[in-house]
C-alpha positions in Angstrom: 57.2 -106.0 -2.0 56.7 -102.2 -3.5 53.3 -100.9 -2.0 51.0 -99.9 -5.3 49.6 -96.6 -5.0 47.5 -97.0 -8.5 46.3 -100.0 -10.0 48.7 -100.9 -13.0 48.1 -102.8 -15.8 47.1 -106.5 -16.9 50.1 -107.8 -18.4 51.4 -110.7 -21.0 54.9 -112.0 -20.6 56.9 -113.8 -23.2 60.2 -115.2 -22.5 60.8 -116.5 -19.5 64.9 -117.0 -19.5 67.9 -116.0 -17.5 67.3 -112.2 -17.4 63.1 -112.9 -18.8 62.5 -114.7 -16.2 63.6 -112.7 -12.7 61.5 -109.8 -14.4 58.6 -111.5 -15.1 58.9 -112.8 -10.9 59.3 -109.1 -10.0 55.9 -108.3 -11.3 54.2 -111.4 -10.3 55.6 -110.3 -6.4 54.5 -107.4 -6.9 50.6 -108.7 -7.5 50.1 -107.5 -11.5 48.1 -109.8 -12.9 50.0 -112.0 -15.3 50.3 -114.1 -18.0 53.4 -115.8 -19.3 54.0 -117.9 -21.9 57.7 -119.4 -22.8 58.3 -122.4 -25.6 60.0 -124.3 -22.6 56.2 -125.0 -20.3 58.5 -126.5 -17.6 60.1 -122.5 -17.1 56.3 -121.1 -16.5 55.4 -123.7 -13.7 57.2 -121.5 -10.8 54.8 -118.1 -12.1 52.1 -120.7 -12.7 52.0 -121.8 -9.4 52.0 -118.4 -8.0 49.0 -117.5 -9.7 49.9 -116.7 -13.0 48.1 -117.6 -15.7 49.8 -119.8 -19.0 48.5 -119.1 -23.1 49.0 -121.6 -25.4 50.1 -118.6 -28.0 51.4 -116.0 -28.3 48.1 -114.3 -29.9 45.7 -115.7 -27.1 48.0 -113.9 -25.0 48.2 -110.7 -26.7 44.2 -110.6 -26.3 44.2 -111.8 -22.2 46.1 -108.2 -21.4 46.6 -105.2 -22.0 50.5 -105.3 -22.0 52.2 -107.2 -23.5 56.7 -107.4 -22.7 59.3 -109.6 -25.2 62.3 -110.9 -23.6 63.6 -113.3 -26.3 67.9 -114.1 -27.1 67.5 -113.0 -30.2 65.9 -110.1 -32.8 64.9 -113.3 -35.2 63.3 -115.0 -32.0 61.4 -111.5 -31.1 60.3 -111.0 -34.8 59.1 -114.7 -34.6 57.1 -113.8 -31.5 55.1 -111.3 -33.2 54.5 -112.2 -36.9 53.9 -115.3 -36.6 50.7 -116.9 -37.5 49.5 -117.0 -34.1 51.8 -114.3 -33.0 51.3 -110.9 -31.2 50.7 -109.0 -33.7 47.5 -111.1 -34.9 45.9 -110.5 -31.4 46.6 -106.9 -30.9 44.0 -104.2 -30.1 44.0 -100.3 -31.0 46.0 -98.7 -28.0 47.6 -101.8 -27.1 51.4 -101.1 -25.8 54.1 -103.9 -26.6 57.1 -103.9 -25.0 60.8 -105.3 -26.1 63.1 -106.3 -23.1 65.1 -107.8 -25.2 68.5 -106.8 -26.3 67.8 -106.3 -29.9 69.1 -104.4 -33.1 67.6 -100.8 -33.5 67.0 -101.3 -37.2 64.4 -104.3 -36.3 63.0 -102.7 -33.2 61.6 -99.5 -35.6 60.4 -102.1 -38.1 58.1 -104.2 -35.7 57.4 -100.9 -33.9 56.2 -99.7 -36.9 53.9 -102.7 -37.5 52.8 -102.4 -33.7 51.7 -98.6 -34.7 49.9 -100.2 -38.2 47.4 -101.9 -35.8 46.9 -99.0 -33.9 49.6 -100.2 -30.7 52.3 -98.2 -29.1 55.3 -100.1 -29.1 58.5 -99.1 -26.6 61.8 -100.8 -26.6 63.4 -101.2 -22.9 66.0 -103.1 -22.9 67.4 -102.9 -19.1 71.1 -103.5 -17.9 73.0 -103.9 -14.3 73.0 -107.8 -14.4 70.6 -110.9 -13.8 70.8 -110.6 -9.6 69.2 -106.8 -9.7 67.0 -108.3 -12.4 65.5 -110.6 -9.8 64.9 -107.8 -7.2 63.6 -105.4 -9.1 66.5 -103.2 -8.8 67.9 -103.5 -12.6 68.0 -100.1 -14.5 66.4 -99.5 -17.6 66.4 -97.6 -21.0 62.8 -97.3 -22.5 63.1 -95.7 -26.2 59.4 -94.3 -27.5 57.7 -91.0 -27.4 56.7 -89.2 -24.4 53.1 -89.9 -24.0 53.4 -93.5 -24.0 56.6 -93.4 -21.8 54.3 -91.6 -19.3 51.7 -94.7 -19.5 54.3 -97.3 -18.8 56.3 -95.3 -16.3 54.2 -97.3 -13.6 55.2 -100.4 -14.5 58.6 -99.8 -15.5 59.3 -98.4 -11.6 57.9 -102.0 -10.7 60.5 -103.6 -12.9 63.6 -101.5 -12.4 64.7 -99.0 -10.0 66.3 -96.1 -12.6 64.3 -95.6 -15.7 65.7 -93.3 -18.5 63.5 -91.8 -21.2 66.0 -92.0 -24.2 64.0 -90.6 -27.0 62.6 -92.3 -29.9 61.8 -96.0 -30.7 65.5 -97.9 -30.9 67.1 -95.6 -28.9 67.1 -97.5 -25.8 68.4 -100.5 -28.1 71.5 -98.2 -29.7 72.4 -97.0 -26.0 72.0 -100.7 -24.6 74.4 -102.3 -26.9 76.8 -99.4 -26.5 76.8 -100.5 -22.7 77.3 -104.4 -23.5 80.3 -103.5 -25.0 81.7 -101.3 -22.6 81.2 -104.2 -20.4 83.0 -106.7 -22.5 85.9 -104.4 -23.1 86.0 -104.1 -19.2 85.5 -107.6 -18.9 88.8 -108.7 -21.2 90.9 -105.5 -19.4 89.9 -107.6 -16.0 90.7 -111.1 -16.7 94.5 -109.8 -18.0 94.9 -107.8 -15.0 94.1 -111.0 -12.7 95.6 -113.4 -14.7 99.2 -111.2 -14.5 98.6 -110.3 -11.0 98.8 -113.8 -10.3 101.8 -114.5 -12.8 103.7 -112.4 -10.9 102.7 -113.7 -7.5 100.5 -111.3 -6.1 97.8 -112.6 -4.0 94.2 -112.6 -5.7 92.3 -111.3 -3.0 94.2 -108.6 -2.0 94.5 -107.8 -6.1 90.6 -107.6 -6.1 90.8 -105.4 -2.9 93.6 -102.9 -4.2 91.2 -102.7 -7.8 88.1 -102.1 -5.6 89.4 -99.5 -3.6 91.6 -97.6 -6.9 91.0 -96.2 -9.7 90.3 -99.4 -11.4 87.1 -100.5 -10.0 84.0 -100.6 -11.7 80.6 -101.9 -11.6 82.2 -105.4 -13.8 84.9 -105.8 -11.1 82.9 -105.7 -8.2 80.6 -108.5 -9.7 82.3 -110.9 -12.4 85.7 -110.6 -10.6 84.2 -112.0 -7.7 82.5 -115.4 -10.3 85.4 -115.3 -11.7 87.5 -115.6 -8.4 85.4 -118.4 -6.9 85.5 -120.5 -10.8 81.9 -120.7 -10.9 81.8 -118.1 -13.6 77.9 -118.2 -13.7 77.0 -114.9 -14.4 73.9 -115.9 -16.5 75.0 -114.7 -19.6 76.6 -116.4 -22.4 79.4 -115.7 -24.9 76.7 -116.5 -27.6 75.1 -113.2 -26.4 78.1 -111.2 -25.7 79.1 -111.7 -29.7 75.6 -110.9 -30.5 75.9 -107.8 -28.9 78.6 -106.7 -29.7 77.7 -107.5 -32.9 75.3 -105.3 -33.1 77.5 -102.8 -31.7 79.8 -103.4 -34.6 76.9 -103.1 -36.8 76.1 -99.4 -35.3 79.5 -97.9 -36.0 80.3 -99.6 -39.8 77.0 -97.9 -40.4 77.9 -94.5 -39.1 81.3 -94.7 -40.3 83.3 -95.0 -36.6 86.5 -97.2 -37.2 86.8 -99.2 -34.3 89.7 -101.3 -33.4 88.9 -102.4 -29.6 85.4 -104.1 -30.8 86.7 -106.1 -33.7 89.3 -107.6 -31.2 86.9 -108.6 -29.2 85.0 -110.1 -31.1 87.8 -112.1 -32.6 88.3 -112.9 -28.8 85.0 -114.1 -28.1 84.6 -116.1 -31.5 88.0 -118.2 -30.0 86.5 -118.4 -26.9 83.0 -120.3 -28.2 84.8 -122.7 -30.2 86.4 -123.7 -27.5 84.2 -123.8 -24.8 81.0 -123.4 -26.3 78.2 -120.7 -27.3 77.0 -121.8 -24.6 79.3 -121.4 -22.2 79.5 -118.5 -19.3 80.6 -115.2 -21.0 82.8 -115.2 -17.9 84.5 -118.2 -18.9 86.7 -116.2 -21.4 89.2 -115.8 -18.6 89.7 -119.6 -19.5 91.7 -119.0 -22.8 94.7 -117.1 -20.3 94.5 -119.7 -17.7 95.1 -122.3 -20.7 97.6 -120.0 -21.7 99.9 -119.6 -18.8 98.6 -123.2 -16.7 97.6 -121.0 -13.8 93.8 -121.0 -11.7 92.7 -117.7 -11.5 90.4 -118.6 -8.5 90.5 -117.6 -5.0 89.1 -118.7 -2.0 86.1 -116.5 0.4 84.4 -116.0 -3.3 80.9 -116.4 -4.1 79.6 -118.4 -6.9 76.6 -116.1 -8.0 75.4 -113.2 -7.2 72.9 -111.5 -4.8 71.3 -108.5 -4.3 71.1 -107.2 -1.4 69.6 -103.6 -1.5 65.9 -103.7 -0.4 63.3 -103.5 -3.0 62.1 -99.8 -3.7 59.8 -98.1 -6.3 62.0 -97.2 -9.2 61.8 -93.8 -10.5 62.9 -92.0 -14.1 66.3 -90.4 -14.3 66.7 -87.1 -15.9 69.2 -85.9 -18.3 72.0 -83.4 -17.4 71.3 -80.6 -20.4 
């Protein structure tokens, strides 16, 4: 738990899924006055047991709090939560803040942000990066797109939710950067599945392969985390094939709008579409290695690796990251 030096706003959190539930957990653990909402009432029960309040609609939730946070699976879901008859906009007050922590489309966050501004509110797009295990401990990284005065208002809250906070510029900029980072992570994941499978085919021990990558120029955050889950066989990264397709699809849209002739990303979209057709869109994204296992007859597993990731860094108050100038 982080020691609080100043009073923090009351928060309403909508969307208690793989990432949202862990972010909301950081708020509750650190004594934030929290109201929650999810389509799955059972997802809210641990929060209610821990002292959070429940709201029967996004509108009612908005009326109860200072800051509304949404963390939802798609831009369509976010629009529905905000713009429904009993949505967030129906309950928004002048001066109130809406923080969108979903990975979403820049045009959509700007559109919804404009609607919030029309009602006298302030919008922040603040997606997270670093994995569910770091979201659970408050050590995840956060991008925040909004005007500087609004950023200053939400920074104390963001430093409870995350370890490193980057103000990216105007609203929408954080979403652009977030889908870029997910594109890079996806490319790294696919290259690792090919590397691990090729080493297995060549008769190299996969435990030794893991260490060779980790101490070399081939190392990466994705290797240190997701390769462990691949080798364990659980592949439980808390992120699905459908969500990968959404994110690299958003990245493709950005490139298309700006006339960038991508080559890798269209190939990755085809690979993950094939993975979705084989294993289902709800399969974990690390299950994409099964395409190579099926093609080679090899099992890309090894002893000594965990079934799930646990962040063992202590929870400390986060801080703003300053870009180089």
